[in-house]
C-alpha positions in Angstrom: -18.0 12.4 -0.6 -19.7 13.9 -3.6 -18.1 14.8 -6.9 -21.1 17.1 -7.7 -20.1 19.4 -10.3 -21.9 22.2 -8.5 -19.1 22.4 -6.0 -17.7 25.8 -5.3 -15.9 27.1 -8.4 -12.1 27.7 -8.5 -11.6 31.4 -8.0 -9.9 33.1 -11.0 -6.5 34.6 -10.2 -3.0 34.9 -11.5 -2.4 31.2 -10.7 -5.8 29.8 -11.6 -6.8 31.2 -15.1 -8.2 28.0 -16.6 -10.5 25.3 -15.5 -8.7 22.7 -13.3 -11.3 19.9 -13.0 -13.9 18.1 -15.1 -16.6 15.8 -13.7 -18.1 12.9 -15.7 -20.0 9.6 -14.9 -19.2 6.1 -16.1 -22.5 4.4 -15.5 -22.9 4.8 -11.7 -19.2 5.7 -11.1 -18.5 9.4 -10.4 -15.0 10.6 -11.9 -13.4 13.9 -11.4 -10.3 14.6 -13.6 -8.2 17.2 -11.7 -5.2 19.1 -13.1 -2.1 19.0 -11.2 -0.6 21.8 -13.5 2.0 21.5 -16.1 5.6 20.3 -16.3 8.0 22.0 -18.7 10.3 19.5 -20.3 12.6 19.4 -23.4 10.9 18.1 -26.5 13.9 15.9 -27.3 13.1 13.5 -24.4 9.5 13.0 -25.6 10.8 10.9 -28.7 14.5 10.4 -28.2 14.7 7.5 -30.8 13.1 9.6 -33.6 15.0 11.4 -36.4 15.3 15.0 -35.0 14.0 16.2 -38.3 10.9 14.1 -38.2 10.4 15.0 -34.5 10.6 18.7 -35.4 8.3 18.3 -38.2 5.7 16.6 -35.9 6.0 19.5 -33.3 5.6 22.0 -36.0 2.4 20.2 -37.5 1.1 20.3 -34.0 1.9 24.1 -33.4 4.2 23.1 -30.6 7.6 24.9 -29.8 10.6 23.1 -31.1 12.7 22.9 -27.8 10.4 22.7 -24.8 6.8 22.5 -24.1 4.3 22.0 -21.2 3.4 18.4 -20.3 0.0 18.2 -18.8 -0.4 16.5 -15.3 -3.7 14.9 -14.5 -5.1 12.8 -11.7 -8.7 11.5 -11.1 -11.0 11.1 -8.2 -13.4 8.1 -8.4 -16.4 7.3 -6.3 -17.8 3.9 -6.3 -19.4 1.4 -3.8 -18.8 3.8 -1.0 -15.2 4.1 -1.6 -13.4 7.5 -2.7 -10.4 6.7 -4.7 -7.5 8.9 -5.9 -5.8 7.7 -8.8 -2.2 9.0 -8.7 -1.3 12.0 -6.6 0.6 14.5 -8.7 4.0 16.0 -8.4 3.9 17.8 -5.0 6.7 20.1 -4.3 10.3 19.6 -5.3 12.1 23.1 -5.1 15.3 21.7 -6.4 13.8 21.2 -9.9 12.1 24.7 -10.1 8.7 23.5 -11.3 6.3 26.2 -9.9 3.4 25.5 -12.2 3.1 21.8 -11.2 2.2 20.3 -7.9 -1.3 22.0 -7.8 -3.4 19.0 -6.8 -3.9 19.7 -3.0 -5.0 23.1 -3.4 -7.3 22.2 -6.4 -8.9 19.5 -4.3 -9.5 22.1 -1.7 -11.1 24.4 -4.2 -13.3 21.5 -5.3 -14.4 21.1 -1.7 -12.9 17.7 -1.5 -11.7 16.7 2.0 -8.5 14.7 2.0 -10.0 12.7 4.9 -12.7 11.4 2.7 -10.2 9.6 0.4 -10.3 6.0 1.3 -8.0 4.5 -1.3 -5.1 5.7 -3.5 -4.3 3.7 -6.7 -0.8 4.5 -8.1 -0.1 3.7 -11.8 3.5 3.9 -10.8 5.9 5.4 -8.4 7.5 8.3 -10.5 7.4 11.5 -8.4 4.8 13.1 -10.5 2.4 10.3 -9.4 3.4 10.1 -5.7 4.7 13.6 -4.8 1.4 15.0 -3.7 1.4 12.6 -0.9 4.8 14.0 0.3 3.7 17.5 0.6 4.1 18.7 4.2 1.1 18.1 6.4 -0.9 16.0 3.9 -0.2 12.5 5.6 -1.8 14.0 8.7 -4.9 15.0 6.8 -5.4 11.4 5.3 -7.4 8.6 7.0 -5.3 6.4 9.3 -6.8 3.2 7.4 -5.9 4.7 4.0 -5.2 1.9 1.5 -2.7 2.5 -1.3 -2.8 0.1 -4.1 0.3 -0.5 -6.2 1.9 -3.4 -8.1 4.4 -5.5 -6.3 6.6 -5.4 -9.2 6.7 -1.5 -8.8 7.7 -1.6 -5.1 10.5 -4.2 -6.0 11.9 -2.1 -8.9 12.3 1.0 -6.8 14.5 -0.9 -4.3 17.3 -0.7 -6.8 15.9 1.3 -9.9 17.5 0.9 -13.2 17.8 4.1 -15.4 20.2 2.7 -17.9 17.5 2.8 -20.8 16.0 6.2 -19.8 16.8 9.7 -21.3 15.9 12.2 -18.7 16.9 15.7 -18.1 19.7 16.2 -15.4 18.5 16.0 -12.1 15.4 13.9 -12.6 16.9 10.5 -11.8 18.1 11.5 -8.4 14.7 13.4 -7.8 12.8 10.2 -8.7 14.9 8.0 -6.5 14.5 10.4 -3.6 10.7 10.6 -4.0 10.3 6.9 -4.2 12.5 6.2 -1.1 10.6 8.9 0.9 7.2 7.7 -0.3 8.1 4.1 1.0 9.3 5.3 4.2 6.2 7.3 4.9 3.5 4.9 3.5 4.8 1.4 3.6 2.3 0.4 6.2 -0.5 1.6 4.0 0.4 -0.5 0.9 -1.9 -3.0 -0.6 0.2 -5.0 -3.2 -1.1 -6.8 -6.2 0.5 -8.9 -8.8 -1.4 -8.5 -12.0 -4.9 -7.4 -11.3 -6.8 -6.3 -8.4 -10.4 -4.9 -7.7 -10.3 -1.6 -5.6 -14.0 -1.0 -5.5 -17.1 -2.2 -7.6 -16.3 -1.6 -11.2 -12.7 -0.2 -10.5 -10.0 -2.6 -11.5 -6.3 -1.9 -11.7 -4.2 -3.9 -14.2 -0.4 -4.1 -14.2 0.9 -3.5 -17.8 4.7 -2.9 -17.1 6.7 -1.2 -19.8 6.9 2.3 -18.6 8.1 0.9 -15.3 8.0 -2.7 -14.4 4.9 -2.2 -12.2 3.2 0.4 -14.3 -0.6 -0.2 -14.2 -3.7 1.2 -15.8 -7.2 1.5 -14.1 -10.3 0.3 -15.8 -13.7 1.6 -14.7 -16.8 -0.4 -15.9 -20.4 0.2 -14.9 -23.8 0.1 -16.7 -22.2 -0.7 -20.0 -19.9 2.3 -19.9 -16.2 2.1 -19.7 -13.2 4.3 -18.9 -9.5 3.6 -18.8 -7.0 5.8 -16.9 -3.8 5.0 -18.7 -1.3 6.6 -16.4 1.9 7.0 -18.7 1.2 4.2 -21.2 0.1 6.9 -23.6 1.6 10.4 -24.4 0.1 13.0 -26.9 2.7 11.9 -29.6 1.9 8.2 -29.1 -1.2 8.2 -31.3 0.8 9.3 -34.4 4.0 7.6 -33.4 3.3 4.8 -30.9 6.9 3.4 -31.4 8.6 6.6 -30.3 10.3 6.3 -27.0 9.8 8.6 -24.1 12.7 9.4 -22.1 11.0 8.4 -18.7 10.3 4.8 -19.9 12.6 2.3 -18.1 11.9 -0.3 -20.7 11.0 1.6 -23.9 10.6 -1.4 -26.3 8.1 -3.0 -23.9 6.4 0.4 -23.3 6.0 0.7 -27.1 4.3 -2.6 -27.3 2.1 -1.9 -24.2 1.0 1.3 -25.8 0.3 -0.2 -29.2 -1.9 -3.0 -27.5 -3.7 -0.6 -25.5 -4.5 1.8 -28.4 -5.7 -0.9 -30.4 -8.0 -2.3 -27.7 -9.4 1.3 -26.9 -10.0 1.8 -30.7 -12.0 -1.4 -30.8 -14.0 -0.8 -27.6 -14.7 2.9 -28.0 -14.3 3.6 -24.5 -13.2 6.7 -22.9 -9.5 7.3 -22.3 -7.8 9.5 -19.6 -4.2 9.6 -19.2 -1.7 11.7 -17.1 0.2 13.6 -19.8 -2.7 14.3 -22.4 -4.1 17.9 -22.5 -6.5 18.6 -19.7 -9.2 17.4 -19.3 -7.7 14.4 -21.1 -11.2 12.7 -21.8 -11.5 11.3 -25.2 -11.5 8.3 -27.4 -9.0 6.6 -29.7 -9.7 6.0 -33.5 -7.7 4.0 -36.0 -5.9 6.3 -38.5 -4.1 4.2 -41.2 -1.1 2.4 -39.5 -1.4 4.8 -36.4 -4.1 6.3 -34.3 -6.1 9.5 -33.7 -7.1 11.1 -30.5 -10.7 12.2 -30.4 -11.5 14.6 -27.5 -15.0 14.6 -26.1 -17.1 17.6 -26.5 -17.0 19.3 -23.1 -20.2 19.0 -21.1 -20.9 22.1 -19.2 
């Protein structure tokens, strides 16, 4: 597979008015960030432990609406050592939640001339439905390789056997949808799973590390090649987390630990200066982290086009 940025462009149309993929290189590793669309969610659950007035002031300072806004959804395709790796799989389709602007991954891979049969590995940062749902779309499994390897932390699989939502603060309907998606995923793909405990090398320079926090098996993917580094942080970092790393996201199953993970990761990224990509940062979600007093600052890269 080639992640050549000269692949056929996405056609403009009512449902494709903005760029949906962005290519870069990490040393000898090819990376393609792909947008899975956007997920409208209430602003309260992005920081449910914050003073509502302080949260409202932050939203106002960021020119964001006060009640609901669009959460970006990003995945990444990685090519290294003859392996073609999909990091997370997007939302897929869940008509009961009425989220028509999300779940765009499969058609956007097709628009980028990427054949699903070329994917040798999938790495899941965790098993929330907006990370596994693309694999559950009708017909997708039949287009994937029979020897596909899906890498996920053992702690994540164990958690979803009896998930605990007691510390989350999700909109109605989401806990049931998350349970259903995880159960369906395990039913369809159990034989493809490659479980790891804390760290696992998927391909040369592509290592997945379990962090915990957001979910017990939540993981980040570190790419290293030729002195260059990139971290795909999954849901360890949200847009508000740079200014307020201790604010709790409603989808975090252990919010206190998630905040500690976020703080450690942001400190490390600020020290190394490496590239950060995350699921819910604005597309293409490619940038760096700088220290800003007692907090941090997101520094997007200048687009290379």
